[in-house]
LUMLUMTI-369951 format. One record per residue: z, y, x of N, C-alpha, C, O in turn; residue in one letter. Coordinates in steps of 0.001 Angstrom, whole numbers, padded with zeros to 6 digits, always signed. Layout:
ZYXZYXZYXZYXa...
This chain:
-045163-037738+076936-043650-037400+076392-043122-038231+075449-043898-038738+074638m-041620-038540+075379-041406-039302+074301-041348-038452+073818-041321-037315+074288h-041293-038998+072083-040536-038348+071081-039001-038579+071099-038554-039177+072078t-038174-038192+070168-037099-038384+070368-036783-039982+069469-035975-040879+069708a-037757-039832+068442-037725-041109+067628-038089-042666+068095-039154-042718+068710v-037374-044020+067913-037984-045148+068474-038455-045278+067400-038076-044841+066313t-039848-046277+067845-040758-047330+066737-040569-048494+067695-040204-048738+068845n-040997-049052+066643-041183-050770+066795-042752-050993+067238-043724-050526+066644a-042786-052057+068767-043756-052201+068844-043692-053827+068648-042685-054482+068918m-044785-054329+068191-045069-055737+067888-046236-056266+068235-047296-055709+068523s-045905-057571+068174-047347-058428+068644-047941-059630+067646-047280-060667+067585v-049205-059518+066841-048727-060898+066325-049666-062009+066993-050875-061791+067067d-049262-062884+067350-049429-064077+068713-050378-065037+068078-049818-066085+067757v-051645-064986+067805-052568-065947+067285-053982-065611+068425-054219-064600+069086e-054668-066785+068321-056367-066744+068906-057196-065975+068808-057148-065210+067845d-057930-065906+069452-058903-065167+068642-059772-065903+067408-060132-065303+066395y-060035-067302+067686-060268-068082+066157-059533-068174+065330-059780-069041+064491f-058761-067658+065225-057558-067953+064211-057627-067253+063133-057461-067773+062030q-057937-065693+063332-058170-064514+062385-058741-065179+061166-059423-066203+061196v-058315-064333+059813-058542-064346+058561-060261-064133+058393-061049-064675+057618s-060517-062892+059687-062174-062610+059388-063406-063863+059845-064575-063964+059472a-062588-064738+060807-063082-066088+061223-063442-067178+060122-064515-067779+060080f-062519-067321+059350-062196-068531+058237-063820-069253+058073-064166-070402+058347e-064527-068260+057595-065778-068962+056733-066755-069505+058364-067844-070046+058171p-066443-069379+059326-067047-069760+060623-066423-070413+061532-067073-070761+062518y-065194-070707+061457-064651-071663+062073-064021-072544+061623-063040-072093+061031v-064099-073952+061587-063214-074723+060856-061660-075049+061595-061376-074982+062791n-060981-075339+060694-059569-075055+061298-059413-076734+062067-058729-077171+062993k-060190-077196+061354-060038-078933+061945-060387-078636+063931-059722-079148+064832r-061420-077823+064091-062524-077418+065018-061162-076599+066155-061788-075893+066944d-060187-076529+066344-059238-075197+066463-058763-075978+068037-058865-075369+069102w-058277-077315+067945-057968-077498+069041-059223-078074+070240-058884-078297+071402d-060398-078231+069862-061620-078034+070732-061896-076785+071041-063087-076631+070770t-061618-076169+071305-061981-074352+071203-060979-073524+072367-059765-073726+072384l-061623-072612+073288-060869-072852+074446-059686-071695+073991-059845-070679+073314e-058346-072281+074670-057218-071195+073696-057191-069835+075399-057137-070022+076615c-057256-068746+074626-056321-067789+075568-055522-067046+075798-055318-066197+076665r-054705-067664+074343-053804-067210+074379-052351-066881+075236-051532-066019+074916v-052281-067586+076132-051303-067816+077187-051659-066674+078203-050723-065943+078528e-052514-066505+078577-053012-065682+079730-053317-063950+079203-053257-062938+079901a-053615-064063+077898-053190-062771+076923-052069-062462+076753-051891-061244+076782n-050883-063286+076517-049649-062938+076444-049437-062676+077731-049529-061487+078040v-049204-063368+078498-048950-062811+080297-049090-061568+080535-048248-060756+080920d-050602-061381+080203-050951-059394+080536-050139-058775+079497-049709-057764+080053r-049830-058789+078695-049004-058282+077531-047234-057829+078003-046434-056895+077948i-047359-059068+078415-045522-059089+078828-045959-057702+080515-045349-056707+080907l-046805-058151+080845-046528-057430+082156-046591-056222+081948-045916-055435+082610a-047732-055686+080615-047790-054254+080324-046436-054172+079811-045639-053889+080705l-045953-054313+078759-044927-053621+078460-044134-054241+079944-045128-054015+080634f-043274-054753+080815-042786-054618+081772-042743-053596+082282-041639-053110+082529d-044440-052617+082766-044729-051697+083578-044101-050340+083057-043808-049354+083733r-043957-050535+081628-043375-049292+080562-041932-049162+080430-041164-048230+080192h-041806-050552+080690-040358-050532+080014-039631-050769+078945-038409-050761+078796g-040905-051079+077868-040881-051637+076499-040653-053050+076504-041183-053895+077226v-039117-053312+074896-039414-054243+074939-039895-054360+072857-039672-053561+071947k-040608-055763+072867-041111-055649+071409-040697-056857+070706-039926-057729+071107a-041273-056787+069685-041659-058140+068785-042362-059082+068893-043428-058657+068448t-042557-060356+069256-043787-061166+069191-043834-062389+067910-043370-063526+067995f-044646-061681+066542-044611-062148+065211-045596-064070+065766-046825-064139+065746f-044823-065148+066121-045822-065502+066680-045955-067032+065534-045034-067464+064841t-047793-067783+065655-047872-068479+064899-046911-070037+065453-046634-070318+066619l-046606-070746+064360-045886-072069+064491-046921-072827+065725-046445-073110+066823g-047893-073012+065497-049462-073704+065772-049210-073019+067348-049326-074002+068080w-049125-072665+067610-049199-071855+069006-047898-071811+069778-048040-071772+071000i-046516-071810+069260-045596-072349+070010-045667-073374+070362-045408-073568+071549a-046083-074620+069432-046158-075790+069141-046523-076437+070579-045934-077345+071165e-047962-075520+071079-048849-075984+072294-048064-074900+073661-048152-075150+074863r-047561-074080+073240-047493-073231+074387-045892-072469+074344-045585-071277+074326y-044899-073941+074334-043556-073447+074599-042904-072370+075635-042296-071342+075335p-043210-072908+077004-043064-072286+078017-043487-070881+077632-042558-070157+077992d-044458-070129+077064-045052-068922+076933-043708-068046+076483-043169-067047+076958m-043336-069179+074967-042517-068551+074241-041109-068355+074489-040373-067504+073989v-040744-069544+075598-039739-068746+076472-039721-067931+077116-038635-067353+077161r-040772-067404+077938-040972-066632+078679-040610-064830+078130-039974-063873+078573r-041620-065205+076695-040819-063759+076262-039298-063209+075983-038914-062059+076196m-038332-064557+075332-037847-064112+075182-036468-063797+076173-035491-063100+075897v-036854-064827+077840-036350-064257+078910-036436-063181+079413-035911-062722+080427a-037362-062608+078431-038419-061416+078976-037030-060290+078060-036731-059423+078881q-036522-060163+077262-035889-059223+076402-036559-058993+075336-036094-058071+074666g-037622-059562+074862-038458-059650+073760-037491-060434+072348-036540-061216+072320h-038366-059708+071231-037294-060617+070208-038992-061750+069652-040174-061487+069875e-038445-062832+068993-039434-064126+068775-039524-064142+067703-038512-064763+067379l-040243-063796+066459-039998-063888+064940-041526-065178+065112-042083-065897+065941a-041614-064599+063121-042212-065655+062529-043505-065327+061986-043674-064373+061226s-044881-066493+062558-046164-065416+061612-047028-066504+061068-048243-066533+060870h-045841-067632+060824-046193-068803+059172-046849-069796+060902-046907-069686+062127g-047215-070750+059689-047633-072104+061063-049238-072008+061532-049630-072268+062670w-049861-071692+060710-051301-071857+061211-052392-070623+060697-053591-070508+060953e-051715-069965+060073-052129-068174+059464-052939-068464+058220-053979-067912+057861h-052388-069257+057742-052404-069127+056284-052290-068201+055513-051093-067972+055337i-053238-067217+054678-052448-066307+053809-051394-066468+053321-051116-067653+053134r-050545-065640+052976-049527-066065+051562-050066-066363+050352-049620-067140+049508a-051097-065669+050314-051626-065790+048948-052420-066801+048365-052739-066913+047182t-052779-067713+049572-053489-068632+049387-052188-069929+048837-052693-070958+048386q-051210-069901+048858-049811-071030+048735-049214-070349+048213-048970-069160+048418q-048692-071488+046960-047950-071465+045985-046327-071529+046785-046160-071631+048001d-045435-071456+045929-044214-070911+046235-043377-072613+047222-042642-072457+048197r-043634-073631+046819-043535-074483+047919-044306-074693+048581-044099-075741+049192h-045320-074146+048863-046101-074720+050192-045828-073341+051047-045969-073363+052269d-045469-072252+050426-044624-071429+051392-043929-071494+052136-043872-071443+053365f-043019-071684+050917-041591-072487+051821-041396-073588+052313-040193-073762+052505l-042133-074587+052669-042363-075438+053754-043048-074756+054888-042713-075188+055992a-044150-073549+054879-044698-073024+055776-043581-072408+056814-043442-072695+058003d-042683-071302+055869-041597-070833+056730-040824-071420+057565-040679-071212+058770v-040068-072555+056520-038528-073019+057038-039148-074259+058353-038510-074673+059321t-040512-074598+057960-040907-075556+059561-041437-074457+060813-040997-074587+061956r-042267-073546+060517-042182-072514+061965-040630-071517+062332-040607-070827+063352t-039752-071549+061645-038611-070729+061904-037841-072037+062558-037604-072103+063765k-037559-072840+061827-037336-073982+063157-037898-074413+064073-037174-075037+064849a-039498-074307+064471-039512-074519+065571-039013-073282+066486-038277-073351+067470l-039268-072783+066235-039122-070930+066691-037566-070674+067350-037275-070019+068352l-036626-071469+066376-035348-071810+066815-035294-072552+068013-034947-072076+069094e-035633-073696+067822-035633-074988+068965-035644-074565+070137-034791-074592+071024d-037213-073957+070066-037900-073626+071171-036955-072502+071867-036580-073085+072885i-036549-071615+071875-036182-070149+072062-034955-070676+072387-034688-070627+073587s-033936-071283+071489-032740-071266+071392-032000-069698+070660-030786-069509+070728g-032901-068737+070023-032242-067957+069654-032906-067904+068109-033999-068427+067893e-032106-067195+067012-032210-067556+065775-033494-066336+065306-033604-065278+065925p-034327-066674+064222-035082-065993+064392-035035-065494+062750-034759-066289+061852v-035382-063893+062479-034979-062937+061771-035876-062618+061014-035569-062364+059849q-037210-062533+061418-038392-061429+061157-039343-062383+061003-039405-063378+061724g-040319-062075+059834-041366-063026+059306-042619-062005+058959-042256-060999+058348y-044266-062108+059294-044757-061472+059610-046378-062439+058660-047051-063271+059267r-046614-062105+057415-047622-062665+056770-049234-062509+057444-049709-061446+057843a-049928-063852+057459-051258-064090+058079-052071-063081+057265-052508-063192+056120a-052177-061971+058223-053030-060888+057226-052518-059948+056209-053168-059420+055307s-051347-059821+056462-050505-058700+055849-050511-059510+054614-049984-058691+053861y-050744-060563+053870-051014-061106+052611-050166-061219+051445-050433-061804+050395s-048470-060208+051939-048044-060231+050235-048204-058752+050374-048266-057875+051235i-048251-058998+048579-048545-057332+047790-047991-057655+046811-047088-058491+046769g-048560-056889+045631-048335-056901+044384-048188-058485+043400-047433-058810+042484s-049153-059106+044024-049204-060331+043160-048434-061635+043690-048362-062676+043037s-047948-061470+044776-047190-062662+045083-045804-061802+045798-045499-061982+046976n-045305-061184+045201-043537-060482+045672-042937-061163+045596-041911-060898+046221l-042900-062543+044887-041822-063748+045210-041266-064131+046751-040142-064426+047155w-042644-063984+047467-042307-064760+048861-041336-064067+049685-040865-064566+050707a-040996-062761+049185-039837-062701+049704-038601-062732+049536-037584-062469+050177l-038892-063114+048519-037638-064294+047733-037321-065262+048395-036194-065575+048779d-038742-066018+048635-039077-067065+049080-037977-067009+050871-037083-067780+051220v-038411-066096+051433-038121-065606+052935-036793-065373+052732-036097-065988+053540l-036129-064645+051871-034635-064735+051658-033874-065924+051783-032932-066057+052564a-034533-067268+050562-033801-068345+050730-034324-068934+052209-033447-069372+052954d-035416-068958+052568-034936-069298+053998-034522-069071+054990-034633-069731+056024a-033667-067523+054711-032998-067493+055660-033467-066421+057038-032924-066174+058115g-034456-066061+056530-035129-064649+056921-033951-063117+056509-033148-062826+055621y-034314-062695+057356-033134-061159+057176-034707-060062+057172-034713-059220+056274r-035710-060076+057935-036406-058503+057477-038260-059846+056774-038743-060978+056741y-038402-058613+056464-040694-058866+056643-041165-057974+056987-040727-056862+056689s-042150-058148+057684-043086-057113+057853-044611-057279+057150-045605-057219+057874s-044690-057411+056245-046105-058174+055655-046905-057313+054702-047978-057779+054318s-046401-055709+054117-047082-054715+053709-047519-054258+054011-046920-053449+054720i-048951-054088+053961-049646-052493+054623-049855-051658+052799-050451-052196+051865v-049130-050195+052752-049656-049337+051527-050970-048589+052220-051148-047413+052537p-051941-049945+052334-052747-049011+051498-054199-049773+050728-054148-051002+050759v-055078-049358+050260-056209-050047+049915-057043-050207+050750-057485-049267+051412k-057581-051914+050943-058182-052460+051740-058732-054081+051120-058133-055066+050686h-060312-053706+051368-060822-055182+050929-060026-056721+051301-060261-057808+050774d-059326-056502+052055-058711-058284+052415-057010-057928+052218-056337-058958+052190l-056419-056975+052113-055254-056862+051699-054566-055190+051447-055011-054057+051635y-053513-055642+051028-053060-053957+050897-052313-054218+049606-052523-055168+048851g-051188-053017+049404-050645-053186+048497-050250-050996+048219-049121-050544+048027m-051454-050202+048290-051391-049092+047897-049865-048406+047740-049159-047915+048620p-049612-048549+046309-048662-048073+045610-047318-048641+046335-046238-048337+045830e-047343-049296+047273-046058-050056+048055-044917-048587+049066-045526-047775+049762a-043942-048540+048996-043288-047442+049592-043862-047159+051122-044747-047982+051355p-043732-046616+051799-044712-046160+053300-043016-046771+054410-043315-047164+055537r-041701-046807+054113-040975-047043+054641-040677-048249+054293-041204-048967+053443f-039502-048507+055233-038896-049808+054797-037734-049772+054041-036707-049141+054292p-038060-050771+052732-036991-050979+051236-036270-052448+051302-036687-053469+051849f-035015-052228+050549-034324-053542+050002-035347-054025+049336-036135-053365+048658r-035363-055862+049618-036056-056564+048372-035100-058328+048315-034315-058842+049112a-035443-058616+047505-035139-059717+047413-033995-059957+046747-033355-060985+046968a-033517-058848+045663-032065-058734+045630-031113-058339+046411-029920-058641+046422g-031722-057642+047065-031178-056622+048424-030586-057656+049773-029593-057541+050492d-031755-058746+049723-031540-059968+050865-032018-059633+051386-031353-059780+052411r-033242-058943+051788-034402-058647+052766-034587-057209+052850-034643-056338+051982l-034651-057187+053846-035183-055606+054198-037423-055766+054168-037779-056944+054136i-038330-054969+054177-039370-055240+053784-039560-053918+054812-038742-053002+054735e-040528-053863+055652-040488-052982+056718-042258-052585+056764-042874-052745+057818i-042775-052198+055836-044551-051500+055527-044657-051428+057126-043757-051245+057946p-046397-051682+057368-047195-051299+058627-047321-049502+058536-047603-048911+057493i-047095-048947+059625-047313-047645+059201-048599-046869+058619-049767-047179+058854t-048150-045775+057795-049657-045126+057545-049510-044016+057592-048767-043779+058544t-049903-042805+056907-049893-041448+056806-050697-041147+056161-051789-041706+056263v-050482-040146+055242-050982-040035+054163-052002-038216+054723-051578-037135+055134p-053623-038829+054386-054069-037988+054732-055349-038072+053090-055950-038950+052473v-055182-036534+053024-056041-036205+051591-055749-036897+050462-056672-037267+049737f-054416-037175+050141-053989-038097+049141-054049-039802+049230-053421-040433+048380g-054717-040434+050142-054949-041817+050597-053933-042086+052078-053672-041167+052854r-053408-043630+052282-052991-043379+053337-053951-044153+053973-054761-044945+053491n-053746-043807+055152-054556-044164+056100-053550-045316+057367-052560-044978+058016l-054113-046417+057366-053366-046873+058547-053276-046265+060063-054191-045851+060775n-052034-046339+060291-051789-045666+061781-051142-046686+062565-050752-046411+063700c-050988-047832+062076-049896-048690+062797-050618-049885+063436-050133-050996+063649g-051864-049459+063704-052466-050451+064704-053360-051420+064595-053714-051510+063419g-053829-052101+065206-054953-053591+065151-056681-052770+064804-057176-052027+065651g-057091-052943+064039-058373-052748+064361-058491-050994+063985-059359-050350+064574g-057914-050553+063355-057584-049171+063232-057425-048280+064658-058011-047225+064900w-056654-048857+065369-056338-048746+066493-057229-048047+067493-057186-046990+068123f-058265-049330+067350-059652-049309+068072-060647-048642+067317-061676-048480+067973r-060683-048286+066389-061466-047424+065775-061604-046006+065870-062580-045290+066092l-059978-045688+065575-060440-044094+065666-060285-043959+066905-060300-044940+067648f-060107-042707+067356-060002-041671+068825-058522-042014+068870-057806-042116+067874p-058057-042216+070404-056121-042185+070490-056193-040961+069904-055955-041240+068729y-056353-039874+069951-055707-038651+069554-055562-038671+067883-054755-037970+067273a-056187-039297+067470-055865-039598+066032-054385-040685+065835-053483-040603+065001f-054515-041330+066564-053191-042209+066409-051930-041797+066777-050824-042129+066348s-052380-040751+067942-051122-039801+068549-050349-038960+067803-049133-038771+067826r-051695-038214+066768-051338-037221+066065-050779-037764+064736-049936-037086+064148w-051105-038700+064325-050469-039093+063025-048458-040340+063226-047502-040592+062492a-048867-040656+064573-047485-041150+064474-046684-040206+064840-045510-040490+064603l-046934-038612+065601-045819-037635+065927-045746-037108+064315-044610-036721+064040r-046568-037023+063354-046376-036892+061879-045058-037600+061282-044055-037151+060727q-045510-038983+061651-044205-039872+061201-043148-039347+061808-042412-038766+061010v-042695-039319+063193-041351-039310+064181-041385-037824+063656-040705-037662+062643n-042153-036503+064219-041541-035584+063674-041640-034980+062444-040823-034098+062179q-042384-035247+061733-042629-034603+060690-041695-035398+059161-041143-034791+058243g-041784-036575+059324-040747-037186+058398-039238-037761+059043-038222-038202+058505e-039655-037512+060529-038312-038670+061177-038067-039451+060738-036951-039778+060333q-039573-040297+060649-039412-041945+060175-039696-042978+061691-040557-042464+062406q-039380-043703+061997-039657-044986+062708-040441-045729+062506-040242-046435+061518s-041947-046013+063447-042963-046261+063083-043183-047717+063303-042733-048305+064286a-043688-048126+062630-044268-049808+062902-045815-050223+063789-046767-050165+063011v-046029-050430+064546-047137-050750+065519-047389-052198+065764-046498-052956+066146f-048681-052592+065526-048573-054271+066366-050167-054461+066480-050847-053805+065691y-050757-055229+067312-051765-055562+067529-051493-056898+068233-050399-057382+068522f-052832-057436+068467-052861-059092+069032-053294-059515+070116-054336-058959+070463h-052972-060162+070689-053272-060713+072115-054927-060625+072338-055374-059699+073014p-055524-061285+071945-057117-061372+071943-058018-059718+071433-059095-059639+070842w-057140-058589+071902-057207-057881+071645-057618-056994+072963-058564-056261+073252e-056299-057486+073678-056498-057146+075191-057608-057449+075633-057983-056521+076349v-058629-058553+075585-059397-059485+075853-060969-059759+075675-061520-060713+075127d-061633-058409+076430-063049-058049+076271-063951-059393+076484-065004-059503+075856p-063554-060320+077303-064465-061026+077731-063799-062590+077080-063608-063554+077822d-063513-062614+075642-063149-063940+074863-064288-064217+074887-065165-063459+075301q-064490-065484+074395-065554-066352+073513-066511-065640+072398-066084-065585+071244p-067536-065202+072645-068140-064904+071241-068194-066226+070269-068637-067313+070642r-067647-065941+068901-067966-066398+067853-069292-066631+067377-069726-065559+066957v-069876-067265+067290-071729-067280+066389-071900-066900+065363-070768-066751+064903q-072520-066653+064725-073230-066157+063515-072420-065125+062323-072894-064949+061201d-071296-064578+062733-070546-063775+061987-071476-062602+061212-072386-061995+061777l-071099-062412+059893-071510-061435+059708-071116-059868+060801-070323-059705+061728s-072214-058851+060051-072098-057633+060700-070665-056792+060679-070216-055922+061425a-070164-057431+059514-068738-056588+059064-067610-057078+059973-066822-056368+060597k-067686-058857+059931-066691-059161+060799-066692-059161+062466-065769-059173+063282a-068506-059138+062640-068418-058980+064180-068222-057480+064680-068072-057433+065901r-068186-056226+064030-067445-054911+063897-066502-054886+064272-066158-054365+065333f-065649-055596+063286-064359-055763+062848-063553-056094+064474-062713-055519+065166r-064159-057030+064542-063510-058360+065611-063275-057452+067256-062305-057334+068004h-064861-056884+067302-065116-056893+069151-065156-055196+068941-065362-054681+070040y-065069-054533+068242-065138-052987+068672-064154-052658+069613-062980-053029+069616l-064829-051807+070549-063824-051717+071328-062524-051871+072010-061567-051113+072169n-062881-053557+072501-061667-054248+073199-061590-053918+074524-060595-054103+075225l-063091-053214+075039-062475-052782+076322-061630-051775+076704-060987-051662+077748d-061714-050869+075501-060790-049692+075824-059258-049941+075843-058471-049315+076552r-058879-051099+074833-057550-051211+074149-056524-051254+075453-055470-050691+075159m-056531-051622+076432-055563-051954+077249-055113-050720+077392-054016-050449+076902e-055806-049792+078040-055533-048252+078309-055545-047447+077631-055613-046297+078066s-055466-047787+075863-054807-046850+074685-053444-047687+074880-052406-047088+075159r-053461-048523+074788-052076-049432+074932-051019-048141+076044-050176-047328+075664l-051478-048404+077315-050820-047366+078127-050316-046619+077830-049092-046488+077820e-051648-045428+077278-051242-043890+076556-049994-044347+075503-048841-043948+075666k-050245-044899+074824-049141-045417+073832-047576-045492+073621-046763-045236+072733l-047592-046067+075139-046236-046455+076113-045917-045303+076527-044733-044967+076532m-046745-044604+076887-045963-043483+078128-045621-042113+076788-044687-041320+076911h-046533-042103+075664-046266-041084+074494-045233-040769+073510-044777-039723+073050d-044892-042689+073242-043994-042846+072372-042601-043503+072873-042575-044178+073903f-041720-043326+072278-040250-045023+072644-040508-045730+071956-040984-045418+070865r-040295-046950+072324-040884-048546+071537-039582-049101+071769-038958-048748+072769w-039101-049926+070963-038399-051075+070756-038620-052577+070157-039667-052972+069642d-037601-053223+070301-038061-054373+069216-037753-054487+067607-036666-053989+067314r-038332-054924+066738-038283-054406+065018-036653-054552+064942-036107-053597+064390m-035868-055499+065366-034611-055812+065077-033820-054635+065160-033153-054064+064298d-034093-054281+066808-033091-053506+067154-033389-051798+066356-032569-050965+065969h-034949-051780+066343-034859-050639+065461-034175-050370+063793-033331-049667+063238v-035078-051341+063503-034779-051530+061685-033311-052130+061164-032678-051788+060165f-032986-053102+062131-031743-053872+061134-030757-053514+062167-029601-053709+061791l-030829-053237+062874-029137-052389+063884-028968-051096+063576-027907-050507+063782e-030369-050366+062876-029613-049271+062194-029428-048967+060946-029253-047851+060457a-029486-050365+060248-028887-050709+058888-029840-050450+058145-029736-050607+056928g
């Protein structure tokens, strides 16, 4: 049963070998030699969204868009929003202001050139905007973006800004809106209920409960995200991973699509720009 509040559905378009957890194991110079599975997985996701009448936002790497422009055009032709995920999944914490500006400007220009649509949104690789580099929000506004969805208000070993607001807030001198990934407070600590590995780790019942808390209890729209490789249990296995990286990446991949089907059925979804920009 749909709740009355509309939530934002998003996909971080990157391939399995590009995730931050694999940086120590996969050399970026080797990316072009690896089997790319992103196009088939995105088409699978587009079919899933079509079955449920869901429109979403696809935060897409420039590296991917450059190689699969027809895939990008299919997303847009089917009514989805195209947004930027940076060029090649470099965390914003690893870039200075100059490099970050060049990265987000280059990606925006390419995506707009391929799609013929304005690109308004940005999501940092691995949610890598936080208390140490909030200047990145000013740079995004300078580059012409209208919103970012790059902060997670949790404590985590790879990312997070636990003191950040849980819901959208104005930033960069009121020129930009930051839309954090959705969390729910449990025993005084924010838990991520907005997707990714957490959605695969926790039973679906937890995600449904948490999102209902946000929608019904707080009357707020949630943000959910996942990756194309998460619907692909048959993806090539990266060798010699740490136990933690292996667990995080491969856990419950075979259950992901059926859980997404339930999520589409149980809640109301739309694009990031429709949910957050048009609502003011």
